[in-house]
Each structure stands twice: as structure tokens, then as C-alpha cells.
N, C-alpha and C positions, 0 to 999 in steps of 0.2 A: 904608515898613514893611519891616523886614528879616526874612528867613526865619531859621528856627532853624539851618540848616546854615551860612548866611553868618555868623551870630553866633558859631558854634563855630569857624569858620575864623579869625575875628578874634581870638578868645580864645587860640587855639593860637599864633597869630603873636605876640600880645602877651606870652605866657608862655613864656620860655625853658625853665623847669623842666618844663613839660608836654611840650615837644618833646623834651627830653632823655630823659624817661621813655618816650616812645613809641619813640625810637631804641633805647634800652637794651633795651626789650622785644623789639624785632625782632632785635637781636644775640643776646640770650639764647636766643631760639627757634632761631636758626641754629646756635649752639654746641651746644645740646641735640641737634639733628638730626645734627650732625657726630659727636658722641660716640656716638650710637646707631648710626650707619653703621659707625664703627670697631668697635664692640662686635659688630655683626652679622657683620662680616668676620672678626674673630678667632674668633667662635663657629663660623662655617662652616669655617674651617681646622682648628679642634680637632675638629669632627665628622668631617671627612675622615680625620684621623689615627686617631681612635677606630674608624671603620669599617674602615680598613686593618688595624689591630691585631686587631679582632674577627674579620675574615675570615681572617687568618693563623692565629690560635689555633684557630678552629673547624676549619680545614682539617687541622691537626695532630691535633686531638683525634679526628678520624674515621679516623685511621690514615694520613692523607696530609699532606704538607707543603705549605705555600703555594707557588705558583709563583714563580719568580724575579722575574716582572714585579710581583707583589704586593709582594714585599719591597722591590724597588727603588722602587716608587711610595711606599711608606711612608717610605723614607729621603728621597725627594725632597720630601715634604711637610714633613719635620722639618728639612731643611737651611736653609730661609730663616730659621727662628727662631733658628738658631745663628749665622747670618752677619749678620743684621740688627743694626745698631748703634743702641741707643736714642739719640734726639735730645736734646741738651741744650737747656734753655730758660732764659730770663732773662739777666741781665747777666753771669753767670759762664760763658757758653757758650764763649768762646775761651780759657779758662784751662787750664793743665796739670792742675790738680786735678780739673776736670770730666772730662777725658779719662781719667784714671786711674779715676774712678768708673764711667764707661761701660765700660771694659775689664773691671773687676771684675764688673759686672752681666752683661756678655756671657759671661764665663767661667762664672758661675753658671748661666746659661741653657744653655750647652753641656753642663755637667756634669749638669744635670737631664735633658737630652735623652738623653745617653749612659746614664744610670741607667735611663731608661724603656726604651731598646733592650735593655739587659741583662736587665731584668725580663721583657720580652717573649720574649726568647730562652729564659730559664729556664722561662717558662710553656709554651712550645712543647715543650721537652724533657720537662717534667713531664706534659703532656697525652698525649704519645706513650707514655710509660711507663705512665701510668694506664690508657690504653685497652688496651695490650698485656696488662697484668695482669688487666684485667676479662675479656678473652677467653681467655687462655692460661695463667694462673697455676696452674690445676689440673694442667697437664701439665709445667710447667717453671718455673724461676726466670728472671727477666728477664736476669740476667748470665750465664746458662748458655751454654757454647760447644757447638756441635753435636758429637756423638760418632758421627755416621753416617760411616763410612769411605769412601774411594774403592775402586774395583775390586770392588764388591759382587757383580757377576755376570760377572767375567772368566772364572772357571772353572765357570760355571753357564749355559751357552748356552741351555738349555731352559727357563729361568725364565719362566713364562707372564705374570707381572705386570711383567716388564722389557721396555721398548720404546724405540724411538728417539723422543725427545721434545724439545720446545723447551727451550733453556737460555739463561741470561744469562751473558755473558762480560764481565768487568771488565778494562779495558785500563790505565787510569791514574787517579790522583787527584793533582791539582795545585793548589797555592796560587798563584792567579793574581795576587793583590794583597794587600798588607798596609796597614793604616791605623791611625788613632788613636795615632800616635806610635811604632808599632813600626818597627824598622829592620833591614834585612838585615845579616848573617845572623841567623837565628832557630833555636833548638833546639826541635824539635817532638816531642811524645809523645802517646799516646792510642790510639784504635782507629777503624777503619772496618770495618763489617760489613754483610752481607746476610742477611736472614731469608727463607726460603722456606716453602712449605706442608708440607715433609717433617716438620720438628719445630719450626719457628718459633724456633729458637735462633740465636745469632750464628754465622755462618760468616765467620770473620775474614779480611779482605783485607789489613789493616795492623794491627799491634799492637806497641806499644813502651811500656815503662815509663819513669818519670821518670829512671832511672839509665841508660837506653839510648836517648837521644834521637837523632833524625836531624837533622843540620844542613842547613838549606835556605838557598840564596842566591838573589839576583835572577836569576842565570844558570841555576840548577839548583834548581827549586822543586817537583819531582815526587817524590812519596813512593816509597820502595822497597817494593813490594808483596810480601807473603809468602803470599798466598792467592788464591782460596779453597782449603780443604782437600779439597773434593769439588765436584761439579757444583752449580750453582744452578738449581733447577727453575723454569721460567717458567710457573707456574700460580698462580692465585689472587693475582696481583699481589705479587711480592716487595717487601719493605721494605728501604730503605737507611738506615743509621744511622751518623752521624759524630760523634765526640767527640774533638776535638783541642785541645791546650793548648800554650802557649809557656812554656818553662821560665824562671823568674826566678832571681835570686841566691839567694833562699830560697823554700821551698815556698809561703809566704804571698804571695809576689810573682808566682806563676804566674798567667797570664792565659788565659782561654778564647779560643782562636783560631776555632773553629767548633763549633757544636752544632746539629745538624739531623737531621731524619728525613723521608724522603719515600717515596712508593709509586710503583713503576713499573707503569703500566697496560699490561699485555701485549696487551690486546685492541685497543689503538689503535696498535700498532707498524706502522711502514712499512718495515721492513727496513734502515734506515740506522743509522749510529752515533749514539748519543745523547750530548749534551754538557750535563749538568745543571749549571747555574751557581747558586750560592747565596752571597748577600752578607749580611754583618752589619757592625757598626761597626768590626771589626778586620780583616776579611779578605774575600776572594772566593775560593771554592773551586770547582773544576770536577772532576766525575766523568765519565769517558768509558767508556761501556759499550755493549753491543749485544745484541739477541736473535738467537740462532743457531737456525734451524729444524731439526727432525728430526736431533738430534745423538746422538753416542755420546761417552762420557767416555774421554779418553786420559790415562794416567798415565805420566810419564817417569821413567826411571832411567838414569844415565850411569856407565859403568865404564871406567877406564883399563886397557887390556889390553897396551899396548906403549909403550916410550919414557917420557918424563917431561915435565912441564910446566915451561916457563921461568918462574921466579918473578918476573922483571922485567916480565912481561906480565900483563894483566888479561883474564879471560874474559868474553865477552858472548854468551849463548845466547838466542835468541828464536824463537818459533813464529809461523807465519802460516797462514791457511786459505784454501781456494779461495773460500769465501763472501765474505770481506773480505781480499783479498790485501795491501792497503796497511797494515793494522793489525798492529802487532807486540805479541805477548803475551810479555813478558820472563820467561824461566825462570831465568837466571843474570845478575844485575845487576852490571856492572863496578864500580859505586860501592861494592860490598862488599869490594873489594880483590882480593888474589891468590886463585887457585883453592884451595879446601880439599878435600883428599882424605882419606877416613877409612881405617881399617885394612883394610877390604875392597876398597880401591881404587875406591870409589864417590865420585863428585863430589857435594859438597853443593850442591844447587840452591836458588835463592831461592824458587821455587815450581815445582810439578810437574804440576798438573792443568789440562788444557785441554779445552774442549768443541769438537767437530768435527762438521760436517755429514757424515752418513754417506755421502752420494753425492758428496762433494767430495774434497778432498785436504788433506794436512797436510805442511808443509815446516818442517824445523828448520834454522836457520842458526846456525853457531858462528863467532865472531870472536875474534882475539887483538889486544888494543889495547896501545899503548905509553903512556908517561906524558903524551904530547900528545894522547891519544885518537885517534891515527891507527891505522887498521886495518892491521896487519902481515900478517895472513893471514885468509882466510875460506874456509869450506867448508859445503856443505849436504847434506842427505839428505831424501828425499821418501818419505812413507808413504801407503799407501792404507788408509783407515779400514776397520776390521773391527767386527763386532757383538759379538765376544767373543774371548778368547784373547790371545796375545802374539806380537809380531814384533820382530825386531832389525834395526838398521841400523848403519852404521859411519862414523866421522868420523876424518879424519887432519888434525890441526890443528897446524902448526908442529912436526912430528916427534913429536907426541903422538897415538897412536892410541887411539880410544875406541869402545866399543860402546854404542849407544843402544837401550835396551829400552823398548818401549811396550806397556802393558797396556790392553786395550780392554774396555769394559763398557757395556751399555745402561742406561737410566735407569729407576728405579722411583719411584712417587709416595709411598711410605711406607717 
């Protein structure tokens, strides 16, 4: 007498159709599992990208910009989707038509990813502006430029609200890398500004219109800075704002090079030079700055008092402080061309306001450069910081004698 299990085994062996159905059921189960695994993997990757984007936007909306690490992680998550090539299937796999189809699909994926990045960047800029308007629109417009002048207490040494305070010094803004099809040289315009607690308005460090672009090359990609127009107070965490564009053939072809905002947390300062790196789909921008403790504001004026300047030479004036002697604060950029002297014999400086530690020292270096950027002549003058008033120094540069006037002022918080 046969058991039921033995009978079933015989029937299965005798019926090829039944065996086929059993095998097909097993394969179908495996296929469903594989599709589910792929779906879970794709969902996980999408979740990571969404979390990175949400973190970035949330950081900007609170008055702070996402850290460079967050931005780079978000890009790293997006890159595999743009590089991965969809696999062809079926008998047409080896044909040229199939490869063209794959390339078109990959291009669409890349375009979608770039659009997402552009939308994210626009959202960050919008959130920063929205948050600023929410807090400060009652006292100023978002585009307003600070009207607080330098030298406010130069002739008022007894002002009780003026003190030696911490200040932020901006040394350079550099485009470290360009991407997304951009090629050197590029023509850049826009602005870089710092907002402090004095009036929360833009204290411009760089500002050029579309008709006055600066040409950047792979060998020289640092912006010619023209500010700040006064000291930057290191209280209540100043905000940095960058809006740079690359000029196209027409205005509609202009492209956003960098659009960012971030907050400098002065409470966590370690006394070193900061190098804030920010990357997006078209560029990597670096801002180099530092907090200078217990400072006074020094405002420069240079007057030619004897001789004349050789027009074949380009002037290079820069200041350095005892606090950070290796850092150069450019006052007259040689990339601006020949020295410009007005009717009063005053030299037109690129920028003129420096923050100096009151117990330190200030050195001004003047150089004359030829067409090969070789230093033909160099001279220096050293100043001891004062709490108020004015002092003069003298430079003799290649048979051109100049008087350097420095106006000193303590800092106030309003």
C-alpha cells in the first residue's frame, strides 16, 4: 500500500507540466524578490538625497548655510545616478541604436539632476532672504548697502560707547574650480558682502555689474576686492552673502556661478584663518577670512608729494598685521593697471579700511611691478596702532615719494 506522499511524488514525476509549473513558481518568486531588493535600494538612495537637501535648506533658513561637507555629500549621492549607464536587455543589446538610446537616457538623467541642484540652490537663496526679511525688514531693505562710514571716532577719542572690539577681516575670495561645461577664462560679475549687527545691511567686499566684469583665468581666479567700506563687527555672528554670475553672450545666457549665504560663528573661533569652501554644480568658491581680537579701525590715504610714478610699472600695496603676519590685505591691486592719481595728488586705492589689533603692529608694503610681475622696487613703513587720531608715514618707491596717512578709530556696536 502506497502512502499519499509517495503517490504525489510519482504523479509529479509522471507530469512534466506539473514540474514546469513548480519551477516557474520558484523563478517567479525569485524575480519578485530581486525587484523588491532593487526598489528598496533605489528608495534608500533617494531618501539619503532628500535628507541631505532638507538639511541644507533647513540650515539656510535659520540664517546659516549648510556646511561644505553637507553640500559635498549631497553631490556625491547624486553623482552615481548621473554616471550609471542603463543596461540594455534583449537581442538588441550590441547594436548602435541601443547605445544611442542609452546615451539619451543618461543625458536626461543628468539634466534632471542638474535641475534639482539648481532648484536647491535657488531655495537656499530664497530661504536666506525670507528669514532676513522676517527679522530685519522693519529697519532696512534686503538690498540696502551700509551707510555707516569709517573713521567715526577718529576725532572723538572720548566717546564712551567706542571700544577696541573683535572684528572680521576678509582677505580673499577665489573661484577654485569651475564645472558643468564652463571653461577658462570666464567673465564674472555680482557681489560678495558681509552683514553685521550694526545695521544688518550689505557691507560690500566685491561688487561689479554686468558691464564691468572681472576676467578670471585658471592661473588667476581671485576676485579684486574693493571692501569692506568700514570694519566688520564680530558680534552676533555676521552673515556672508555671495551672488556671482558668469556673463554669457546675451543676458539670457548668463549663468549662476555661486549663490550662497552662511553665518560665521564667532563664539567657536580658534584664532586661525578660516577657509570656507562652498561647492555647487558649476563652481567651488573659497572665502578666506579671520577674526582679529581687540581691534581698532585703520583707514588709509596715500598722497604723492614728490616725483612722479613710472606709467610702465604697476603698483602693489598691501598691509599685514602682527596678529597674522603671513596674511596680505591688498590695498592697491596690480591687476587694476597703472596707478591712478586724482587732482589732489591722492592715489586711488582698491580698498582702504583694515582692522588691526590694538596691541599689535601694522606694516604697509609698497611694490612696483613690471609687465612680467617682477618686483622692481619695494619699500615698507610700520605703524603703531592708536585708539584715535591720525599719524603719517612716508614711502619712497622708484623715485616717487608718497605720504601715507592713517586715521585710527575705535569700534562702536551701533
